[in-house]
N, CA, C, O and CB atoms as a CASP TS submission, in Angstrom:
PFRMAT TS
TARGET T0000
AUTHOR 0000-0000-0000
METHOD Language model
MODEL 1
PARENT N/A
ATOM      1  N   MET     1       0.813  -1.196   0.000  1.00  0.00           N
ATOM      2  CA  MET     1       0.000   0.000   0.000  1.00  0.00           C
ATOM      3  C   MET     1       0.849   1.249   0.000  1.00  0.00           C
ATOM      4  O   MET     1       0.341   2.324   0.317  1.00  0.00           O
ATOM      5  CB  MET     1      -0.921   0.004   1.183  1.00  0.00           C
ATOM      6  N   ALA     2       2.125   1.151  -0.343  1.00  0.00           N
ATOM      7  CA  ALA     2       3.000   2.307  -0.382  1.00  0.00           C
ATOM      8  C   ALA     2       2.568   3.279  -1.473  1.00  0.00           C
ATOM      9  O   ALA     2       2.811   4.480  -1.364  1.00  0.00           O
ATOM     10  CB  ALA     2       4.443   1.873  -0.601  1.00  0.00           C
ATOM     11  N   ASP     3       1.938   2.776  -2.511  1.00  0.00           N
ATOM     12  CA  ASP     3       1.507   3.621  -3.620  1.00  0.00           C
ATOM     13  C   ASP     3       0.030   3.982  -3.523  1.00  0.00           C
ATOM     14  O   ASP     3      -0.623   4.196  -4.545  1.00  0.00           O
ATOM     15  CB  ASP     3       1.781   2.925  -4.939  1.00  0.00           C
ATOM     16  N   ALA     4      -0.492   4.049  -2.327  1.00  0.00           N
ATOM     17  CA  ALA     4      -1.905   4.372  -2.150  1.00  0.00           C
ATOM     18  C   ALA     4      -2.151   5.808  -2.593  1.00  0.00           C
ATOM     19  O   ALA     4      -1.330   6.689  -2.337  1.00  0.00           O
ATOM     20  CB  ALA     4      -2.343   4.168  -0.673  1.00  0.00           C
ATOM     21  N   PRO     5      -3.248   6.038  -3.238  1.00  0.00           N
ATOM     22  CA  PRO     5      -3.546   7.407  -3.672  1.00  0.00           C
ATOM     23  C   PRO     5      -3.695   8.336  -2.474  1.00  0.00           C
ATOM     24  O   PRO     5      -4.138   7.927  -1.401  1.00  0.00           O
ATOM     25  CB  PRO     5      -4.825   7.436  -4.523  1.00  0.00           C
ATOM     26  N   LYS     6      -3.324   9.567  -2.674  1.00  0.00           N
ATOM     27  CA  LYS     6      -3.337  10.548  -1.589  1.00  0.00           C
ATOM     28  C   LYS     6      -4.719  10.701  -0.948  1.00  0.00           C
ATOM     29  O   LYS     6      -4.812  10.766   0.278  1.00  0.00           O
ATOM     30  CB  LYS     6      -2.866  11.892  -2.108  1.00  0.00           C
ATOM     31  N   PRO     7      -5.781  10.761  -1.731  1.00  0.00           N
ATOM     32  CA  PRO     7      -7.094  10.903  -1.093  1.00  0.00           C
ATOM     33  C   PRO     7      -7.402   9.733  -0.140  1.00  0.00           C
ATOM     34  O   PRO     7      -8.012   9.936   0.909  1.00  0.00           O
ATOM     35  CB  PRO     7      -8.187  11.003  -2.166  1.00  0.00           C
ATOM     36  N   LEU     8      -6.989   8.531  -0.498  1.00  0.00           N
ATOM     37  CA  LEU     8      -7.238   7.388   0.370  1.00  0.00           C
ATOM     38  C   LEU     8      -6.445   7.538   1.666  1.00  0.00           C
ATOM     39  O   LEU     8      -6.973   7.268   2.745  1.00  0.00           O
ATOM     40  CB  LEU     8      -6.869   6.069  -0.344  1.00  0.00           C
ATOM     41  N   GLU     9      -5.206   7.959   1.575  1.00  0.00           N
ATOM     42  CA  GLU     9      -4.400   8.178   2.774  1.00  0.00           C
ATOM     43  C   GLU     9      -5.022   9.256   3.648  1.00  0.00           C
ATOM     44  O   GLU     9      -5.063   9.126   4.872  1.00  0.00           O
ATOM     45  CB  GLU     9      -2.965   8.565   2.397  1.00  0.00           C
ATOM     46  N   ASP    10      -5.504  10.314   3.021  1.00  0.00           N
ATOM     47  CA  ASP    10      -6.145  11.393   3.768  1.00  0.00           C
ATOM     48  C   ASP    10      -7.401  10.883   4.476  1.00  0.00           C
ATOM     49  O   ASP    10      -7.653  11.225   5.631  1.00  0.00           O
ATOM     50  CB  ASP    10      -6.498  12.563   2.828  1.00  0.00           C
ATOM     51  N   GLN    11      -8.174  10.075   3.783  1.00  0.00           N
ATOM     52  CA  GLN    11      -9.388   9.520   4.388  1.00  0.00           C
ATOM     53  C   GLN    11      -9.036   8.638   5.583  1.00  0.00           C
ATOM     54  O   GLN    11      -9.689   8.701   6.625  1.00  0.00           O
ATOM     55  CB  GLN    11     -10.193   8.713   3.349  1.00  0.00           C
ATOM     56  N   LEU    12      -8.004   7.818   5.425  1.00  0.00           N
ATOM     57  CA  LEU    12      -7.604   6.926   6.503  1.00  0.00           C
ATOM     58  C   LEU    12      -7.056   7.708   7.699  1.00  0.00           C
ATOM     59  O   LEU    12      -7.331   7.364   8.848  1.00  0.00           O
ATOM     60  CB  LEU    12      -6.560   5.933   6.002  1.00  0.00           C
ATOM     61  N   GLN    13      -6.283   8.759   7.425  1.00  0.00           N
ATOM     62  CA  GLN    13      -5.774   9.609   8.508  1.00  0.00           C
ATOM     63  C   GLN    13      -6.930  10.267   9.265  1.00  0.00           C
ATOM     64  O   GLN    13      -6.933  10.317  10.495  1.00  0.00           O
ATOM     65  CB  GLN    13      -4.819  10.690   7.946  1.00  0.00           C
ATOM     66  N   GLU    14      -7.900  10.765   8.519  1.00  0.00           N
ATOM     67  CA  GLU    14      -9.054  11.409   9.131  1.00  0.00           C
ATOM     68  C   GLU    14      -9.851  10.395   9.960  1.00  0.00           C
ATOM     69  O   GLU    14     -10.297  10.701  11.066  1.00  0.00           O
ATOM     70  CB  GLU    14      -9.951  12.049   8.049  1.00  0.00           C
ATOM     71  N   GLN    15     -10.023   9.206   9.420  1.00  0.00           N
ATOM     72  CA  GLN    15     -10.745   8.162  10.144  1.00  0.00           C
ATOM     73  C   GLN    15     -10.002   7.777  11.425  1.00  0.00           C
ATOM     74  O   GLN    15     -10.618   7.568  12.470  1.00  0.00           O
ATOM     75  CB  GLN    15     -10.941   6.925   9.249  1.00  0.00           C
ATOM     76  N   ARG    16      -8.680   7.685  11.334  1.00  0.00           N
ATOM     77  CA  ARG    16      -7.878   7.366  12.517  1.00  0.00           C
ATOM     78  C   ARG    16      -8.038   8.445  13.576  1.00  0.00           C
ATOM     79  O   ARG    16      -8.208   8.129  14.753  1.00  0.00           O
ATOM     80  CB  ARG    16      -6.396   7.207  12.143  1.00  0.00           C
ATOM     81  N   GLU    17      -7.988   9.697  13.184  1.00  0.00           N
ATOM     82  CA  GLU    17      -8.133  10.803  14.130  1.00  0.00           C
ATOM     83  C   GLU    17      -9.513  10.797  14.786  1.00  0.00           C
ATOM     84  O   GLU    17      -9.642  11.046  15.985  1.00  0.00           O
ATOM     85  CB  GLU    17      -7.894  12.140  13.423  1.00  0.00           C
ATOM     86  N   GLN    18     -10.540  10.512  13.990  1.00  0.00           N
ATOM     87  CA  GLN    18     -11.894  10.437  14.541  1.00  0.00           C
ATOM     88  C   GLN    18     -11.990   9.302  15.563  1.00  0.00           C
ATOM     89  O   GLN    18     -12.595   9.467  16.623  1.00  0.00           O
ATOM     90  CB  GLN    18     -12.931  10.233  13.411  1.00  0.00           C
ATOM     91  N   LEU    19     -11.403   8.171  15.248  1.00  0.00           N
ATOM     92  CA  LEU    19     -11.441   7.039  16.166  1.00  0.00           C
ATOM     93  C   LEU    19     -10.642   7.322  17.440  1.00  0.00           C
ATOM     94  O   LEU    19     -11.048   6.919  18.530  1.00  0.00           O
ATOM     95  CB  LEU    19     -10.902   5.786  15.477  1.00  0.00           C
ATOM     96  N   GLU    20      -9.513   8.010  17.305  1.00  0.00           N
ATOM     97  CA  GLU    20      -8.734   8.388  18.482  1.00  0.00           C
ATOM     98  C   GLU    20      -9.564   9.293  19.399  1.00  0.00           C
ATOM     99  O   GLU    20      -9.578   9.117  20.618  1.00  0.00           O
ATOM    100  CB  GLU    20      -7.426   9.099  18.062  1.00  0.00           C
ATOM    101  N   THR    21     -10.245  10.252  18.795  1.00  0.00           N
ATOM    102  CA  THR    21     -11.086  11.164  19.564  1.00  0.00           C
ATOM    103  C   THR    21     -12.224  10.407  20.235  1.00  0.00           C
ATOM    104  O   THR    21     -12.532  10.647  21.402  1.00  0.00           O
ATOM    105  CB  THR    21     -11.643  12.273  18.662  1.00  0.00           C
ATOM    106  N   THR    22     -12.842   9.501  19.505  1.00  0.00           N
ATOM    107  CA  THR    22     -13.932   8.696  20.065  1.00  0.00           C
ATOM    108  C   THR    22     -13.438   7.866  21.245  1.00  0.00           C
ATOM    109  O   THR    22     -14.117   7.779  22.269  1.00  0.00           O
ATOM    110  CB  THR    22     -14.535   7.776  18.987  1.00  0.00           C
ATOM    111  N   ILE    23     -12.278   7.263  21.112  1.00  0.00           N
ATOM    112  CA  ILE    23     -11.712   6.446  22.187  1.00  0.00           C
ATOM    113  C   ILE    23     -11.438   7.310  23.419  1.00  0.00           C
ATOM    114  O   ILE    23     -11.769   6.916  24.537  1.00  0.00           O
ATOM    115  CB  ILE    23     -10.411   5.748  21.717  1.00  0.00           C
ATOM    116  N   LYS    24     -10.842   8.473  23.223  1.00  0.00           N
ATOM    117  CA  LYS    24     -10.558   9.373  24.346  1.00  0.00           C
ATOM    118  C   LYS    24     -11.838   9.796  25.045  1.00  0.00           C
ATOM    119  O   LYS    24     -11.896   9.820  26.274  1.00  0.00           O
ATOM    120  CB  LYS    24      -9.793  10.608  23.866  1.00  0.00           C
ATOM    121  N   ASP    25     -12.867  10.132  24.271  1.00  0.00           N
ATOM    122  CA  ASP    25     -14.145  10.541  24.854  1.00  0.00           C
ATOM    123  C   ASP    25     -14.781   9.396  25.638  1.00  0.00           C
ATOM    124  O   ASP    25     -15.302   9.597  26.734  1.00  0.00           O
ATOM    125  CB  ASP    25     -15.104  11.026  23.757  1.00  0.00           C
ATOM    126  N   LEU    26     -14.734   8.203  25.072  1.00  0.00           N
ATOM    127  CA  LEU    26     -15.320   7.046  25.751  1.00  0.00           C
ATOM    128  C   LEU    26     -14.547   6.681  27.014  1.00  0.00           C
ATOM    129  O   LEU    26     -15.141   6.262  28.007  1.00  0.00           O
ATOM    130  CB  LEU    26     -15.363   5.848  24.808  1.00  0.00           C
ATOM    131  N   GLU    27     -13.227   6.837  26.980  1.00  0.00           N
ATOM    132  CA  GLU    27     -12.432   6.572  28.184  1.00  0.00           C
ATOM    133  C   GLU    27     -12.787   7.559  29.292  1.00  0.00           C
ATOM    134  O   GLU    27     -12.881   7.180  30.459  1.00  0.00           O
ATOM    135  CB  GLU    27     -10.925   6.651  27.866  1.00  0.00           C
ATOM    136  N   ALA    28     -12.981   8.814  28.929  1.00  0.00           N
ATOM    137  CA  ALA    28     -13.365   9.821  29.920  1.00  0.00           C
ATOM    138  C   ALA    28     -14.751   9.512  30.483  1.00  0.00           C
ATOM    139  O   ALA    28     -14.980   9.634  31.687  1.00  0.00           O
ATOM    140  CB  ALA    28     -13.343  11.234  29.296  1.00  0.00           C
ATOM    141  N   GLN    29     -15.664   9.114  29.612  1.00  0.00           N
ATOM    142  CA  GLN    29     -17.009   8.756  30.054  1.00  0.00           C
ATOM    143  C   GLN    29     -16.962   7.534  30.968  1.00  0.00           C
ATOM    144  O   GLN    29     -17.682   7.476  31.965  1.00  0.00           O
ATOM    145  CB  GLN    29     -17.923   8.484  28.843  1.00  0.00           C
ATOM    146  N   LEU    30     -16.128   6.570  30.636  1.00  0.00           N
ATOM    147  CA  LEU    30     -15.985   5.378  31.467  1.00  0.00           C
ATOM    148  C   LEU    30     -15.451   5.741  32.850  1.00  0.00           C
ATOM    149  O   LEU    30     -15.927   5.209  33.853  1.00  0.00           O
ATOM    150  CB  LEU    30     -15.056   4.361  30.789  1.00  0.00           C
ATOM    151  N   MET    31     -14.484   6.627  32.914  1.00  0.00           N
ATOM    152  CA  MET    31     -13.936   7.046  34.200  1.00  0.00           C
ATOM    153  C   MET    31     -15.009   7.726  35.048  1.00  0.00           C
ATOM    154  O   MET    31     -15.101   7.474  36.249  1.00  0.00           O
ATOM    155  CB  MET    31     -12.743   7.990  33.993  1.00  0.00           C
ATOM    156  N   ARG    32     -15.818   8.585  34.431  1.00  0.00           N
ATOM    157  CA  ARG    32     -16.899   9.241  35.171  1.00  0.00           C
ATOM    158  C   ARG    32     -17.910   8.210  35.666  1.00  0.00           C
ATOM    159  O   ARG    32     -18.409   8.319  36.785  1.00  0.00           O
ATOM    160  CB  ARG    32     -17.600  10.296  34.289  1.00  0.00           C
ATOM    161  N   SER    33     -18.207   7.230  34.855  1.00  0.00           N
ATOM    162  CA  SER    33     -19.144   6.173  35.259  1.00  0.00           C
ATOM    163  C   SER    33     -18.581   5.360  36.409  1.00  0.00           C
ATOM    164  O   SER    33     -19.305   5.014  37.342  1.00  0.00           O
ATOM    165  CB  SER    33     -19.463   5.252  34.077  1.00  0.00           C
ATOM    166  N   LYS    34     -17.294   5.052  36.348  1.00  0.00           N
ATOM    167  CA  LYS    34     -16.655   4.304  37.435  1.00  0.00           C
ATOM    168  C   LYS    34     -16.688   5.105  38.731  1.00  0.00           C
ATOM    169  O   LYS    34     -16.964   4.551  39.796  1.00  0.00           O
ATOM    170  CB  LYS    34     -15.203   3.950  37.067  1.00  0.00           C
ATOM    171  N   GLU    35     -16.408   6.402  38.650  1.00  0.00           N
ATOM    172  CA  GLU    35     -16.453   7.251  39.834  1.00  0.00           C
ATOM    173  C   GLU    35     -17.850   7.275  40.425  1.00  0.00           C
ATOM    174  O   GLU    35     -18.012   7.184  41.642  1.00  0.00           O
ATOM    175  CB  GLU    35     -15.999   8.669  39.497  1.00  0.00           C
ATOM    176  N   GLY    36     -18.858   7.395  39.578  1.00  0.00           N
ATOM    177  CA  GLY    36     -20.238   7.375  40.046  1.00  0.00           C
ATOM    178  C   GLY    36     -20.590   6.050  40.693  1.00  0.00           C
ATOM    179  O   GLY    36     -21.260   6.013  41.725  1.00  0.00           O
ATOM    180  N   TYR    37     -20.142   4.971  40.090  1.00  0.00           N
ATOM    181  CA  TYR    37     -20.394   3.634  40.625  1.00  0.00           C
ATOM    182  C   TYR    37     -19.770   3.489  42.011  1.00  0.00           C
ATOM    183  O   TYR    37     -20.410   2.979  42.930  1.00  0.00           O
ATOM    184  CB  TYR    37     -19.839   2.557  39.673  1.00  0.00           C
ATOM    185  N   LEU    38     -18.530   3.934  42.160  1.00  0.00           N
ATOM    186  CA  LEU    38     -17.857   3.832  43.447  1.00  0.00           C
ATOM    187  C   LEU    38     -18.537   4.693  44.512  1.00  0.00           C
ATOM    188  O   LEU    38     -18.608   4.303  45.678  1.00  0.00           O
ATOM    189  CB  LEU    38     -16.397   4.236  43.306  1.00  0.00           C
ATOM    190  N   LYS    39     -19.033   5.857  44.114  1.00  0.00           N
ATOM    191  CA  LYS    39     -19.750   6.710  45.058  1.00  0.00           C
ATOM    192  C   LYS    39     -21.033   6.036  45.534  1.00  0.00           C
ATOM    193  O   LYS    39     -21.361   6.079  46.719  1.00  0.00           O
ATOM    194  CB  LYS    39     -20.072   8.065  44.417  1.00  0.00           C
ATOM    195  N   VAL    40     -21.749   5.418  44.611  1.00  0.00           N
ATOM    196  CA  VAL    40     -22.982   4.728  44.978  1.00  0.00           C
ATOM    197  C   VAL    40     -22.680   3.535  45.879  1.00  0.00           C
ATOM    198  O   VAL    40     -23.398   3.296  46.850  1.00  0.00           O
ATOM    199  CB  VAL    40     -23.739   4.270  43.722  1.00  0.00           C
ATOM    200  N   CYS    41     -21.633   2.791  45.569  1.00  0.00           N
ATOM    201  CA  CYS    41     -21.238   1.657  46.420  1.00  0.00           C
ATOM    202  C   CYS    41     -20.882   2.141  47.819  1.00  0.00           C
ATOM    203  O   CYS    41     -21.255   1.510  48.808  1.00  0.00           O
ATOM    204  CB  CYS    41     -20.043   0.896  45.801  1.00  0.00           C
ATOM    205  N   GLY    42     -20.173   3.240  47.909  1.00  0.00           N
ATOM    206  CA  GLY    42     -19.821   3.804  49.205  1.00  0.00           C
ATOM    207  C   GLY    42     -21.050   4.255  49.970  1.00  0.00           C
ATOM    208  O   GLY    42     -21.132   4.063  51.183  1.00  0.00           O
ATOM    209  N   ALA    43     -22.002   4.852  49.275  1.00  0.00           N
ATOM    210  CA  ALA    43     -23.236   5.293  49.932  1.00  0.00           C
ATOM    211  C   ALA    43     -24.035   4.090  50.426  1.00  0.00           C
ATOM    212  O   ALA    43     -24.616   4.139  51.510  1.00  0.00           O
ATOM    213  CB  ALA    43     -24.093   6.144  48.968  1.00  0.00           C
ATOM    214  N   LEU    44     -24.070   3.016  49.646  1.00  0.00           N
ATOM    215  CA  LEU    44     -24.762   1.809  50.080  1.00  0.00           C
ATOM    216  C   LEU    44     -24.098   1.198  51.308  1.00  0.00           C
ATOM    217  O   LEU    44     -24.771   0.726  52.224  1.00  0.00           O
ATOM    218  CB  LEU    44     -24.804   0.790  48.949  1.00  0.00           C
ATOM    219  N   GLU    45     -22.789   1.216  51.313  1.00  0.00           N
ATOM    220  CA  GLU    45     -22.051   0.699  52.461  1.00  0.00           C
ATOM    221  C   GLU    45     -22.340   1.538  53.706  1.00  0.00           C
ATOM    222  O   GLU    45     -22.545   0.996  54.792  1.00  0.00           O
ATOM    223  CB  GLU    45     -20.539   0.680  52.166  1.00  0.00           C
ATOM    224  N   TYR    46     -22.354   2.846  53.545  1.00  0.00           N
ATOM    225  CA  TYR    46     -22.656   3.756  54.649  1.00  0.00           C
ATOM    226  C   TYR    46     -24.081   3.526  55.158  1.00  0.00           C
ATOM    227  O   TYR    46     -24.317   3.505  56.366  1.00  0.00           O
ATOM    228  CB  TYR    46     -22.476   5.224  54.204  1.00  0.00           C
ATOM    229  N   ALA    47     -25.027   3.353  54.232  1.00  0.00           N
ATOM    230  CA  ALA    47     -26.419   3.110  54.619  1.00  0.00           C
ATOM    231  C   ALA    47     -26.536   1.798  55.393  1.00  0.00           C
ATOM    232  O   ALA    47     -27.300   1.721  56.355  1.00  0.00           O
ATOM    233  CB  ALA    47     -27.331   3.079  53.373  1.00  0.00           C
ATOM    234  N   ALA    48     -25.800   0.779  54.995  1.00  0.00           N
ATOM    235  CA  ALA    48     -25.832  -0.500  55.698  1.00  0.00           C
ATOM    236  C   ALA    48     -25.272  -0.353  57.111  1.00  0.00           C
ATOM    237  O   ALA    48     -25.786  -0.962  58.050  1.00  0.00           O
ATOM    238  CB  ALA    48     -25.039  -1.561  54.920  1.00  0.00           C
ATOM    239  N   ILE    49     -24.228   0.448  57.263  1.00  0.00           N
ATOM    240  CA  ILE    49     -23.648   0.690  58.594  1.00  0.00           C
ATOM    241  C   ILE    49     -24.649   1.427  59.472  1.00  0.00           C
ATOM    242  O   ILE    49     -24.835   1.072  60.635  1.00  0.00           O
ATOM    243  CB  ILE    49     -22.329   1.502  58.484  1.00  0.00           C
ATOM    244  N   LEU    50     -25.294   2.448  58.923  1.00  0.00           N
ATOM    245  CA  LEU    50     -26.297   3.200  59.693  1.00  0.00           C
ATOM    246  C   LEU    50     -27.452   2.294  60.105  1.00  0.00           C
ATOM    247  O   LEU    50     -27.937   2.376  61.233  1.00  0.00           O
ATOM    248  CB  LEU    50     -26.828   4.395  58.872  1.00  0.00           C
ATOM    249  N   LYS    51     -27.889   1.438  59.197  1.00  0.00           N
ATOM    250  CA  LYS    51     -28.986   0.517  59.499  1.00  0.00           C
ATOM    251  C   LYS    51     -28.578  -0.434  60.620  1.00  0.00           C
ATOM    252  O   LYS    51     -29.349  -0.683  61.547  1.00  0.00           O
ATOM    253  CB  LYS    51     -29.394  -0.281  58.238  1.00  0.00           C
ATOM    254  N   GLN    52     -27.379  -0.953  60.528  1.00  0.00           N
ATOM    255  CA  GLN    52     -26.892  -1.876  61.551  1.00  0.00           C
ATOM    256  C   GLN    52     -26.796  -1.175  62.902  1.00  0.00           C
ATOM    257  O   GLN    52     -27.160  -1.749  63.929  1.00  0.00           O
ATOM    258  CB  GLN    52     -25.522  -2.452  61.151  1.00  0.00           C
ATOM    259  N   GLN    53     -26.312   0.055  62.903  1.00  0.00           N
ATOM    260  CA  GLN    53     -26.200   0.807  64.149  1.00  0.00           C
ATOM    261  C   GLN    53     -27.574   1.106  64.746  1.00  0.00           C
ATOM    262  O   GLN    53     -27.751   1.043  65.963  1.00  0.00           O
ATOM    263  CB  GLN    53     -25.439   2.109  63.912  1.00  0.00           C
ATOM    264  N   SER    54     -28.539   1.428  63.896  1.00  0.00           N
ATOM    265  CA  SER    54     -29.877   1.743  64.407  1.00  0.00           C
ATOM    266  C   SER    54     -30.563   0.494  64.947  1.00  0.00           C
ATOM    267  O   SER    54     -31.392   0.586  65.853  1.00  0.00           O
ATOM    268  CB  SER    54     -30.737   2.380  63.306  1.00  0.00           C
ATOM    269  N   GLU    55     -30.228  -0.662  64.404  1.00  0.00           N
ATOM    270  CA  GLU    55     -30.821  -1.901  64.895  1.00  0.00           C
ATOM    271  C   GLU    55     -30.197  -2.337  66.213  1.00  0.00           C
ATOM    272  O   GLU    55     -30.876  -2.937  67.046  1.00  0.00           O
ATOM    273  CB  GLU    55     -30.669  -3.004  63.859  1.00  0.00           C
ATOM    274  N   THR    56     -28.931  -2.050  66.415  1.00  0.00           N
ATOM    275  CA  THR    56     -28.257  -2.450  67.649  1.00  0.00           C
ATOM    276  C   THR    56     -28.369  -1.391  68.736  1.00  0.00           C
ATOM    277  O   THR    56     -28.185  -1.711  69.910  1.00  0.00           O
ATOM    278  CB  THR    56     -26.798  -2.742  67.372  1.00  0.00           C
ATOM    279  N   ALA    57     -28.656  -0.168  68.397  1.00  0.00           N
ATOM    280  CA  ALA    57     -28.740   0.916  69.375  1.00  0.00           C
ATOM    281  C   ALA    57     -29.829   0.680  70.423  1.00  0.00           C
ATOM    282  O   ALA    57     -29.540   0.837  71.609  1.00  0.00           O
ATOM    283  CB  ALA    57     -28.994   2.229  68.666  1.00  0.00           C
ATOM    284  N   PRO    58     -31.055   0.317  70.062  1.00  0.00           N
ATOM    285  CA  PRO    58     -32.072   0.107  71.095  1.00  0.00           C
ATOM    286  C   PRO    58     -31.697  -1.014  72.069  1.00  0.00           C
ATOM    287  O   PRO    58     -32.044  -0.937  73.248  1.00  0.00           O
ATOM    288  CB  PRO    58     -33.408  -0.210  70.445  1.00  0.00           C
ATOM    289  N   GLU    59     -31.022  -2.013  71.620  1.00  0.00           N
ATOM    290  CA  GLU    59     -30.626  -3.112  72.483  1.00  0.00           C
ATOM    291  C   GLU    59     -29.603  -2.648  73.528  1.00  0.00           C
ATOM    292  O   GLU    59     -29.650  -3.099  74.672  1.00  0.00           O
ATOM    293  CB  GLU    59     -30.051  -4.260  71.647  1.00  0.00           C
ATOM    294  N   SER    60     -28.709  -1.782  73.161  1.00  0.00           N
ATOM    295  CA  SER    60     -27.654  -1.358  74.076  1.00  0.00           C
ATOM    296  C   SER    60     -28.117  -0.276  75.042  1.00  0.00           C
ATOM    297  O   SER    60     -27.433  -0.010  76.030  1.00  0.00           O
ATOM    298  CB  SER    60     -26.466  -0.861  73.293  1.00  0.00           C
ATOM    299  N   THR    61     -29.259   0.355  74.785  1.00  0.00           N
ATOM    300  CA  THR    61     -29.735   1.422  75.655  1.00  0.00           C
ATOM    301  C   THR    61     -30.823   0.950  76.612  1.00  0.00           C
ATOM    302  O   THR    61     -31.422   1.765  77.313  1.00  0.00           O
ATOM    303  CB  THR    61     -30.252   2.569  74.825  1.00  0.00           C
ATOM    304  N   THR    62     -31.083  -0.342  76.651  1.00  0.00           N
ATOM    305  CA  THR    62     -32.096  -0.830  77.583  1.00  0.00           C
ATOM    306  C   THR    62     -31.580  -0.711  79.004  1.00  0.00           C
ATOM    307  O   THR    62     -30.390  -0.890  79.262  1.00  0.00           O
ATOM    308  CB  THR    62     -32.480  -2.292  77.267  1.00  0.00           C
ATOM    309  N   THR    63     -32.478  -0.408  79.919  1.00  0.00           N
ATOM    310  CA  THR    63     -32.086  -0.281  81.318  1.00  0.00           C
ATOM    311  C   THR    63     -32.371  -1.566  82.055  1.00  0.00           C
ATOM    312  O   THR    63     -33.318  -2.289  81.747  1.00  0.00           O
ATOM    313  CB  THR    63     -32.812   0.886  81.987  1.00  0.00           C
ATOM    314  N   GLU    64     -31.556  -1.827  83.007  1.00  0.00           N
ATOM    315  CA  GLU    64     -31.691  -3.062  83.790  1.00  0.00           C
ATOM    316  C   GLU    64     -32.516  -2.751  85.032  1.00  0.00           C
ATOM    317  O   GLU    64     -32.233  -1.792  85.750  1.00  0.00           O
ATOM    318  CB  GLU    64     -30.286  -3.654  84.182  1.00  0.00           C
ATOM    319  N   VAL    65     -33.513  -3.547  85.277  1.00  0.00           N
ATOM    320  CA  VAL    65     -34.366  -3.358  86.454  1.00  0.00           C
ATOM    321  C   VAL    65     -33.814  -4.220  87.570  1.00  0.00           C
ATOM    322  O   VAL    65     -33.594  -5.418  87.396  1.00  0.00           O
ATOM    323  CB  VAL    65     -35.863  -3.719  86.152  1.00  0.00           C
ATOM    324  N   VAL    66     -33.589  -3.588  88.737  1.00  0.00           N
ATOM    325  CA  VAL    66     -33.037  -4.292  89.878  1.00  0.00           C
ATOM    326  C   VAL    66     -34.091  -4.339  90.976  1.00  0.00           C
ATOM    327  O   VAL    66     -34.660  -3.309  91.337  1.00  0.00           O
ATOM    328  CB  VAL    66     -31.734  -3.612  90.380  1.00  0.00           C
ATOM    329  N   ASP    67     -34.352  -5.527  91.508  1.00  0.00           N
ATOM    330  CA  ASP    67     -35.320  -5.653  92.625  1.00  0.00           C
ATOM    331  C   ASP    67     -34.679  -5.125  93.905  1.00  0.00           C
ATOM    332  O   ASP    67     -33.525  -5.446  94.189  1.00  0.00           O
ATOM    333  CB  ASP    67     -35.780  -7.149  92.818  1.00  0.00           C
ATOM    334  N   PRO    68     -35.410  -4.318  94.685  1.00  0.00           N
ATOM    335  CA  PRO    68     -34.852  -3.796  95.953  1.00  0.00           C
ATOM    336  C   PRO    68     -34.817  -4.837  97.052  1.00  0.00           C
ATOM    337  O   PRO    68     -34.377  -4.546  98.164  1.00  0.00           O
ATOM    338  CB  PRO    68     -35.658  -2.605  96.429  1.00  0.00           C
TER
END
């Protein structure tokens, strides 16, 4: 393909540049999605901790009745 016509080379260069741009944009979008996913996972973990604490809190605050 060393003797490829110039217009074909230009088309291929343009296509390569478009694909490079598309890849960069998709990588950035993927990173944002991953960050969002990790934030949601962290929020779910925090919610589970709060739920566990609220379920164990009433048990630990019960008062002991002592007969005189």
